[in-house]
C-alpha positions, 0 to 999 in steps of 0.5 A, a space after each residue: 108460476 104462482 102455484 110453484 112459487 108458493 109450493 117452494 116457499 111452503 117447502 122451504 119454511 117447513 124444512 126450516 121449521 123441521 131443522 130447528 125442531 131437530 136442533 132442539 135437542 141436547 148436543 152434549 153442551 149447554 148451548 144449542 147454537 140455533 134459534 130453536 124457538 124462532 117460529 114461536 117468537 114470530 107468533 103474534 097470537 102467543 105474544 098477545 096472549 102472554 101480554 094479556 095473561 102474564 102482563 109481560 112483554 117478552 123481548 123475543 116476541 118482537 119478531 111477531 111485529 114483523 108478521 103483524 106488519 106483513 099481514 097488515 100489508 099483504 093479508 094472510 100470506 103466512 097461512 098460505 105461504 109459510 105456516 108449517 101446519 098449514 103446509 102439512 094440511 095442504 099436503 094431506 088434502 092433496 091426496 084426495 081428488 076433490 069435486 068440482 064444487 066446494 063451499 065454505 061452511 058457516 063453521 068458519 065463525 068457530 075460529 073467531 069465536 075460539 080466538 075471542 074465548 082464548 083472549 078473554 080468558 087471557 085477560 082474566 089470567 088463564 093461558 089456554 092459547 098455546 093448546 090451540 095455537 098452530 105453531 105451539 100445537 105442532 111443536 108439542 105434538 111432534 115433540 111428545 108424540 110423533 117424534 118418539 114414535 118415529 124413533 121407536 119405529 126406526 130402531 125397531 125396524 133396524 132390530 128386525 133387520 139384524 134378526 133377519 140376518 140377511 147380509 145385503 139387506 143389513 148392509 143397506 139398512 146400516 147405511 140408511 140408519 147411520 144417516 138417520 142417526 146423524 140427521 133426524 133420530 134422537 141420541 136416545 129413545 125419548 118416552 113421554 106420558 100421553 105420547 100416544 094421545 099426542 100422536 093420535 090428536 095430530 093425526 086426526 087434525 091432519 086427517 080432517 083435511 080429507 073431509 075438506 081442504 085445509 079444514 083446520 085453517 078454515 074452521 079452527 085455527 085461532 092464529 089464522 083468525 087473528 091474522 085474518 082480522 089484522 089483514 082485513 084492510 090489507 093493500 093486496 087484494 083479489 081483483 075480478 075483471 068485469 068479463 069474468 064468465 063464472 066458469 068455476 075454475 077458481 072455485 075448484 082450486 081455492 084452498 079457503 073454499 071461497 066462491 068467486 063472487 063472495 071472496 072475503 079477505 079474512 078467509 083468503 089464504 092468499 095461496 093465489 091458486 085462483 090467479 093461476 087457474 083462471 083461463 081468461 086471467 080475469 082474476 088477479 092479485 094487486 095492490 089497491 086502496 079500495 075497501 074489501 067487497 065483503 066484511 066479517 060479521 060474527 054477530 054481537 050475541 056470539 061475541 058476547 057468549 064467547 067472551 063470557 065463556 072465556 072469562 068463566 073458564 077461569 073460575 071453572 079451571 081454578 076451583 081445584 085443590 091445585 090452586 090452593 097455596 096451602 096445599 101445594 102438589 108434592 109431585 108438581 116439580 117444575 123445571 129450574 127457573 120456573 116462575 111461581 105457579 100462578 105466574 108460570 101458568 099464566 105464561 106457559 103455552 105448553 109448546 113442549 120445547 123444554 120437554 124435548 130439549 131435556 137431556 135426561 127425558 125427565 120433563 114430562 107433560 102433566 095431565 090434570 096435576 096442575 088443574 085443567 089450566 096446566 094441562 101439558 105443562 112440564 113437570 119433572 118425573 124423577 123416576 124417568 130422569 133427573 135434572 142435570 146439575 149443569 144444564 140450563 137448556 129448558 130456560 133457553 128454549 122457553 119462548 114466554 119466560 115461564 122458565 127463566 134463562 138461568 146462568 150456570 151459577 144460578 142453576 146450580 143453586 136453584 131448588 126445585 124440591 127436596 129429597 126425602 128418605 122412606 126409612 121403611 124401604 131404604 136398604 141400610 135403614 130397614 134391611 141391614 144391607 149396605 148401599 151408598 148409591 144416593 150419596 155417590 150420585 148426588 151432584 152438589 159440591 158438598 154432598 146433600 146426602 150424608 151418612 151416619 155410621 151404625 152397627 145393625 144386626 142382621 137376621 143371623 145376629 151378626 153386626 153389620 157396619 152400615 152407612 145410613 143416609 140422611 138429607 141435608 135440607 140446606 144443600 139438597 136442590 131436588 134434582 131427583 138423581 138420587 130417586 132416579 138411581 135408587 136400586 129400590 126400583 119399584 118405588 124408590 126409597 128416596 124420593 123428591 117432592 116440590 117442597 122447598 122449591 126456590 120459586 115459592 116462599 110458602 111451599 117450604 118444609 121449615 120456616 126461614 131460619 139462620 141457615 137460610 133454608 127456604 130463602 
């Protein structure tokens, strides 16, 4: 019965995770209405890393204390009963018939050393935890890789059905497609840089379970390592009766790869499959104050090496021009409400929530534009989309406060950059061709794009009255819609750079003056 209880629990938590994942999308209003970041807020590893690297207590992470308390009493039950990535690993591993004998390799130390490496780096101010944290990882790779691929495949299949022009098949496909549109498909096809890489990495993580059950959970998961350490003195323990004859039934089903006589609290996923499998009921889980039979020993040298590597990673990752405040990267346009760059990087866990929820698909994952530390953090790419003037969704879903939750009034006055006009490419400036698109789409109440009317001669010598656009530096917020809509499509004649952003007093085009620009 325990195995079915666990499967039901895993299924319900996975469905809840996917439901919240699908709701993390613009629905035409500026409020989501669902706790989209709930799973991330229950994550004690993200809470601890944010506290160490960003020196910040984020209110939402109070939920993580619940998981800490449960783990301290019951052990790693989250891993065995609730973790969505663990459930997916379990499902993939179930596709293979496993041999009777299995064992836990010595590699299980890797996840603890990785945990030490990440937390040591966090102490020094570098935030790499979100890259490896299972909940952040799953949200990111589903949002930026698998989900767009799924949408593309569904739309492509429907197009193929229409082209086949088979009435019966078309009618059935329309019913199915209509249901998918209402439930799981995105309103518009999302596209993300490195989407293929994200999909491949997630697939590889899942395929590792065909080499060994719960491979990620056993050897690589830093959250599992943290929960294992918290739960090593848990009151819920595995008890083995004296009349056990070592038949091996429990060894064959153990998700953690543990041996009957060498059960370890830190490695047990508390799936309780051994309890169900035991033919003589000599294996049971119960509450006890007795110490665990075996403790974890990583070795002092390994701990020191992992700690040193974590501290050294700060120097390695920040010895790049992107951390020179005098040379701000012009293409590094952060979402509205973002903290100053050093603080932003110390808090951003690269979960991808802000990118998924962006209604125009404008937020994209970086590669190395912000250095290695900033990999997969959000950046606005105006050639793909613009920052919607009245949208505050990205701040609502950020679990760590790297992007502040702005009010609508704060959002409309927040500068993320400044638009620049390249006269040599602008149609009215360079080619005597009328064009007013940038001014028409500018969303600020008083247009940040203004016109200077001039007569210019075309090739035939005829005078043409043109409205030549200029940017008002005191009004432009850098939303990027002018760049996104510019008819000069290969390389827009108007473009946005990060200069003038509200979050930085140094990355400014002009010194502070009476007009207030750059303040």
